N, C-alpha and C positions, 0 to 999 in steps of 0.2 A: 386807218380808222375803222373800216368795215370789220377787220379781223377783231379789234378790241370790243366792238359792239356784239359781235357773235360770241366771243369768249365770255363777255359779261352775261349774255343770255344763257349760255351753256352752264355757267356757274350757278345762276339763279335757279335754273330748272333742276340741276343736280341737287342743290341744297333743298329745294322745295320737295322733290321726290323723296330724298333721304329723310327729311323731317316727318313727312307723312307716313313713311313705312316704319319709322322708329317707334312711334306710338303703338302701332299694330303688333309689331313683333317683340317689343321689349317685355320681358317677363321677370318678375322678382326672382332673384337667384337665392336669396336667403330670407328667413322671416324678419318682419320689420323690427321686432325687439332686438334681434341680433345686430342688424344694421345700426339702429339708433345707439344701443349700448356700446358697441365696438367703436364707432366714431367718437362718441362722447368720451370714452375712456382714453382713446388715443390722443384727443385734443387736450385733455387734462394732463396727460404725461408731458406734453410740450410746455405747458405753463407751470409745472412744478407745484409750488406751495401756495399759489394764489387762491383766494376764496373761490370755491366751485359753486356755480348756481345749481339749484335743484332743477330737475328735469321731469316734466310730466307729459306723457304722451298717450295715456289711455283715457279717452273720453272726448266729448264734443265741446266742452267749455270748462273753464276754471275761474273761480272767483278769486280776485286778487286786489291788491291796493291800487292797481291800474284799472280796476273795473272788471267786468266779465270778459274774459279772454275767449274768443271764438275763432281766432286764426293764429297761425304761428307767430309767436312774439316773445320778446324778452321783456320782463317787468322789473325795472331797476329797483324800485323800493323793496320788493320782496326777494330780489335776486333769484328769479325764477324764469325758466324757459318752458313755454307751453307749445306743443305741437298736436293739434286736434286730429282725430281720425280722418276727417275730410281731407286735410292736407296730405296725410300719409297715403291715403288711397289715390289722390291725384298724382302725387310724386311717383308712386309705384307704376303708373302707366308708362313712365319713361325709364324704369329700372331703378335698382337700389341705389345707384350713385345719386340720383335726383333727391332721394330721401336723405342721404348722407349730407348732401349740400344744404338742405334746409336746417338740419341740426348744426352744421358748421356755421352757417350764416347767423343763426340766433346766438350761438355761443360767441361769435365774434362781437356781437353787441354787448354781451356780458363782459367781455374783456375790455371793451371801450370804457365801460363804467368802472371796472376794477383799476384800470390804469389812468383814470380821470381824463380821458380824451373827450373833448366837447362833442355833444350829441347834436350837431347841426344836421338837420334832416337829410338833405341830398348827399352831403359829404359822408355822413355816417353810414348811409346805405351802400354807397359805393365802396367805402372802406370795408364794410362787413362782407360784401361780395368778393372783394379781393382777398381778404383773410380766409374766407371759406374756400376759395380756390387753392390757397396755400395749404390749408389743412388737408384738403383731398389729395 
């Protein structure tokens, strides 16, 4: 039992140190526009001819049928994905894969709408996380 407690402590310490250094050392490898557009085009290729949502990522807010969007979000009535500068900057602290994940997550919400998957809050968020992981 002592060994397992020690091992658990070692794992927690290792992950805590790794997470704290990740933020400090992660640097964007490519410009945000390249990351966003590349991920978006790659995801579209997977889905073929389904309606593609519009993507907006330059700015701090976007007026939509869902109201004023100020955080990363998919707006179903407008079939629009918005990713504000604030979220882009935050994601890039952790590297370009974090930004790619945000794009993929919001695109997954768009595909839930396209394929008429019920948008039950907790379920749809977990499903979007899962699909984003698959896209990446």
